[in-house]
N, C-alpha and C positions, 0 to 999 in steps of 0.2 A: 718666290714660292718654290719649295723643293719638290723634286719628283717623288711621287707617291707610288705605292705598289699598284699594279694593274689588277688587283683582285676584283675590281668592279666589272671586268670583262664578263664575268659569269654571273653577275648580279641579276635579280629579277627586275622588271620594269620600274616598280616603285622604288626600289633601293638605288637603281641607276639614276633615276630622276633626282632623288634626294642627294646623292653623291655629286652629281653634276651641279646642282644649285648651290650646295654648300662650297664646293671647290671654286665655283665661279665667283661667288660673293667674296671669298678669301682672295682670289686672284685679282679682282677689280679693286678691292680695298688696298692691296699692296702696290698698285700702280701709281705713278705720279698723276697729279690732277689733270695735266694736259693730255695724258694717254687714256685716263679714264673716260674723258669726253669722247676721244675718237673710238675707243672700243664700244661705248654705249651707242654712239651714232651708227656705227657699223652694224651692230646687232639690231637696232631698230629699223635701219634701211632693210636688212635681210627679212625681218619679220613682216614689214609692210609690202615688200615686193616679191616675196617667195613664190607666189602663184602667177606672176606675170610671165607671159610667153616670150616677149621681146619688148624692145623699146616702143614698138607701135602701140602696145597697150598704154603707154604713157604719152602718146602723141609726140614722140621725139624721133623724127626721121634723121638718119645718119647716112654717111657715105665715106668711102676711103678718102683719107686726108683731113677728115674732121679731127679737131683737138677737142676732146670732151672732159668734163669732170665726171670721174667715175667713183663708184662704190666698189673698191677691190675686195673688201671684206677683211675679216680678221686674218692676221698673218703670223708666221713664224719670223724669227730673226733673219735678216738678209733677204726678205721677200717684200715686194710692194704690197702694201696693205692699206686698209682704211680709205679715206677719200683723197684722191690725187688726180691730176690731169694725165691724159695719155692720148697718144696719136693712134687713130684707126688706120690700119693697114689694109685690111680687107674684111668683107662680110661673107658669111657662108651659113646657110641653115639657121638663121636667127641668132647667130653668134658673130662677134667681131674679133678679129685678131688685132690686138692692141699692144702698144709699147708704152709702159708707164713712164712718167717723166717727174722731174723735180725742178725747183728753182732754188735749191739750197746752194749758197755761195761756195762752200767748200767743194761741193760736187761739180759745180761749173768750172771752178779753178782747175780741178783735177782733169776734167774732160778737155779743156783748153790746152793744158800742159802735155797731155798725152795723145793729142790729135796725131793720127797716122800710125799709132802703135797697133799692131795686129792683135795684140791680146786685149786691147781696150773694149770694155762692155759699155762704155758711155758714148753718147753722140751729142754734141753741142748743136742746138738749133737756133740759139739766139733768142731775141724777143720778136715774136711773130705779132702781126696785127690782131688784136682781140685779146692778147695776153698782157698782164701788167708787168711781167718780169722776163728776163732771159731764162731759158730752160735747157735742161739736159734729158736726153732719152736714156732709160735703162735697158738696153738691148737684150740683156740676159734675163730680164723679167718679162719678156714678151710672151703673150699667151692668148688663147681663145677664151672669151668670157660671154655670158649671156648679155645681150644688149640692154636688158631691163636694169643693168647695173649703171646705166648712164644717167647722170643727174641733170646735165646740161651740155649743150654744144657751144663752145666758146670762141673757136677760131678755126681756120682751115689752112692747110698746106696743099697746094695744087699737086695731085698725084702725077701730073706730067712734068713737074718741075725737076731740075737737075738735083736739088736737095732730096726730094722724096726718092728719087732713083738711087742716089748714093746711100740713103738710109737702107733701102732694100738690099743693096749690095752688101753693105756692112753687116746688116742683120743676118744674111745668109752665111757670111763668113763666121760670125759669132756662133750661130746655131750649129753649123756643120763642121767647123774646124776642131781638130783635136787639140789645138793650141790653147783653147779657152779652159780646159780642164786643169785644175790646180790641186 
């Protein structure tokens, strides 16, 4: 889908809704089937959860160290989006600071090969109990999210463990180091 003019910024509400629906249908139809499914699931998850205050409304208690299946939502290129696992680092005011993760083989290989590189935004955690595959954290995609985005709690990494503490240290470096800007 090519970039369209932003003339819709000044449209009235009815025109804006029509433009959005028409553009969204065109957008969805242009996606590959696998991505159409993820896009639609994300949209439906948002519609069904938009009024939930937190994961407590879903009877899903969480704590730091939990590895959860999240609805990250629709995303731009190079952002964590749709449904993925993530590590809960902390909780504050109904939100969780999370690090998205993947089990993509190429990303795992890249994380292992670049371990110790100060510019690395990936952190290999291996296969933890409760997970089916080895995984990698995307440190540069960490963020606070509403805990109602949690679909399930699947595993746990002890926040007192050396790995969790190394993740925090590496995360601080990624967030606050000028070296990560490219």
